[in-house]
MIGUTOR-830913 format. One record per residue (C-alpha): residue in one letter; y, x, z. Coordinates in steps of 0.05 Angstrom, whole numbers, plus 5000, padded with zeros to 4 digits. Each point is the difference from the previous one (the first is absolute). Example, Ala and Ser with C-alpha at 12.3 -4.5 7.8 and 13.67 -1.06 7.14 Angstrom:
BEGIN
a491052465156
s506950274987
//
This chain:
BEGIN
m216406335872
k501550534949
k495150504978
t499750554948
y494450154958
k498150604950
i499349784935
e498650344931
v503749784935
d502050324938
c506549774984
a507049705024
s498949404958
c492949895029
a502450105071
l505449384986
k494149584975
m496050165062
e505949855047
e501149334964
a492949795002
a499750245078
r506149545015
k496249394972
v494450075045
e499549445055
g500950375066
v504750484969
a507249935027
d503250614958
a497250614961
a502550664978
v496350504954
s502950684987
f497450384942
m503350655022
t496349985070
q493949624977
k500749545060
m500249245008
k503849705060
v497449295016
e503349525051
f494649505020
a502349275015
e498449725072
g493049935024
v496350264939
q493650405001
e503150654966
k493150254975
a498549354962
v507450034971
m499250704977
e493549864960
a504249454966
v505250464982
r495550534979
k496449464952
a506949764975
c502650724985
r493650154969
k500849394955
v506950254974
e498250754997
s492850144995
d499350725016
c504849965064
e497450085069
v502349765069
y496650425056
l499049515058
d497450525052
//
């Protein structure tokens, strides 16, 4: 399953860091972050709980870029 989330990030380099962090989260098959559109596209692995995975993605992204935001609603 793929889903798109609105994000808030200040620069393209930070967006790349967020993308790399998201890809490392267990349950994420693939992730792409666009600084220009301020969106993150996430492809989930089979059978995972989307909400739990996205909470982990948000936490991972904040570790690499503390002032970023991933809107889960």
